C-alpha positions in Angstrom: -19.0 -5.8 17.7 -18.7 -2.4 19.4 -18.5 0.6 17.2 -15.3 1.8 18.9 -13.3 -1.2 18.6 -13.8 -1.2 14.8 -12.7 2.3 14.4 -9.7 2.2 16.8 -8.8 -1.6 16.0 -8.5 -1.1 12.2 -5.7 1.7 12.5 -4.0 -0.7 15.0 -4.0 -3.4 12.4 -2.8 -0.8 9.9 0.3 0.1 12.2 0.8 -3.6 12.6 0.9 -4.0 8.7 3.2 -1.0 8.2 5.8 -2.5 10.9 5.6 -6.0 9.1 6.5 -4.4 5.9 9.2 -2.2 7.3 10.7 -5.5 9.3 10.9 -7.1 5.8 12.7 -4.3 4.4 15.1 -4.0 7.1 15.8 -7.8 6.9 16.9 -7.2 3.1 18.9 -4.0 3.8 20.7 -5.9 6.3 21.5 -8.9 4.0 21.7 -7.2 0.5 23.2 -10.2 -1.2 20.8 -12.8 -0.1 18.9 -14.2 -2.7 15.9 -16.8 -2.8 14.9 -18.2 -6.0 11.6 -20.3 -6.7 9.6 -21.7 -9.7 12.6 -21.7 -12.0 13.4 -18.2 -11.3 9.6 -17.0 -12.0 9.8 -15.9 -8.1 13.0 -14.3 -6.8 13.4 -12.5 -3.5 16.3 -10.3 -3.3 17.0 -6.6 -2.5 16.6 -3.7 -5.0 16.6 0.2 -4.0 13.8 1.6 -6.5 14.6 5.3 -6.9 11.8 5.3 -9.8 8.1 5.9 -9.1 5.4 2.8 -9.1 6.1 0.3 -11.6 9.6 1.5 -12.1 8.4 4.3 -13.9 10.9 7.5 -14.0 10.2 9.6 -11.1 10.3 13.4 -12.1 11.4 15.1 -9.2 9.2 18.2 -9.4 5.8 16.1 -10.0 6.6 13.7 -6.7 5.4 15.8 -4.0 2.2 17.3 -5.8 1.2 13.8 -6.5 1.7 12.7 -3.0 -0.4 15.8 -1.8 -3.1 14.8 -4.2 -3.1 11.3 -3.0 -3.2 12.1 0.9 -5.9 14.7 -0.1 -8.3 11.9 -1.6 -7.5 9.5 1.0 -8.4 12.1 3.9 -11.5 13.0 2.0 -12.6 9.7 1.5 -11.7 8.7 5.3 -14.4 11.5 6.3 -17.0 10.0 4.0 -16.7 6.5 4.9 -16.6 7.4 8.6 -19.7 9.5 8.1 -21.5 6.8 6.4 -20.3 4.2 8.8 -18.6 1.9 5.9 -16.2 -0.5 7.9 -14.9 -2.3 4.9 -14.0 0.9 2.9 -12.5 2.3 6.1 -10.5 -1.0 6.3 -9.2 -0.7 3.0 -8.3 2.9 3.2 -6.3 2.2 6.4 -4.5 -0.8 4.4 -3.6 1.9 1.4 -2.3 4.5 4.2 -0.2 1.9 5.8 1.6 0.6 2.4 1.9 4.4 1.3 3.5 5.6 4.5 5.7 2.8 4.6 6.8 3.5 1.1 7.1 7.2 2.1 9.3 6.2 4.9 11.8 4.2 2.7 12.0 7.3 0.1 12.8 9.4 3.3 15.5 7.1 4.8 17.0 5.6 1.8 16.4 7.7 -1.2 14.2 5.1 -2.8 11.8 2.4 -2.1 13.1 -1.0 -0.8 11.9 -3.8 -3.0 12.5 -7.3 -2.7 9.8 -9.4 -4.6 10.5 -9.9 -8.1 8.4 -12.0 -10.5 9.3 -13.0 -13.8 7.2 -10.5 -16.0 9.7 -7.7 -14.7 7.9 -6.2 -11.8 9.9 -5.8 -8.6 7.7 -4.9 -5.6 7.4 -5.2 -1.7 4.7 -5.9 0.7 3.6 -2.4 0.9 3.0 -2.2 -2.7 0.8 -5.4 -2.2 -1.2 -3.2 0.5 -1.4 -0.4 -2.0 -2.7 -2.2 -5.1 -4.7 -5.0 -3.1 -6.3 -2.2 -1.3 -7.1 -0.1 -4.6 -8.5 -3.2 -6.1 -10.8 -3.9 -3.1 -11.8 -0.3 -3.0 -12.9 -0.5 -6.4 -15.0 -3.6 -5.9 -16.5 -2.2 -2.7 -17.6 1.0 -4.7 -19.1 -1.1 -7.3 -21.2 -2.8 -4.7 -22.1 0.2 -3.1 -23.3 1.8 -6.6 -25.4 -1.4 -7.0 -27.0 -0.8 -3.5 -27.9 2.9 -4.4 -29.2 1.9 -8.0 -31.6 -0.8 -6.1 -32.7 1.6 -3.8 -33.8 4.0 -6.5 
């Protein structure tokens, strides 16, 4: 596969992921009273505006912007490293995380909180962008372990 297709195609896929997440959120904003329940209420789809931080932890206002700046800095630094080392899978994972993070930032800016609509019985309410972020972080961790093993084998 040609290199430029990967380096430009992956951000395009991330943009598509962003718009898919936003479309689901717009649907729930337009239909806030709609609720679907599955598996004896173990999985419920319904609108909720989360004004707290991740995992519904209370958001301390003075802490929010420095935390966002730190995360953005880490992502930019990581992006430079993976591009320099031509690590395609890591590049994909970072773009997935960025798509989720930007989508949730857009929600905070437009609505004063993040639009959540997936409620699982253990008490967590989240959205597709959260799945991108958490799934991306898990994949990034797995890839870093794999990369660490390659380095230790070469020594």
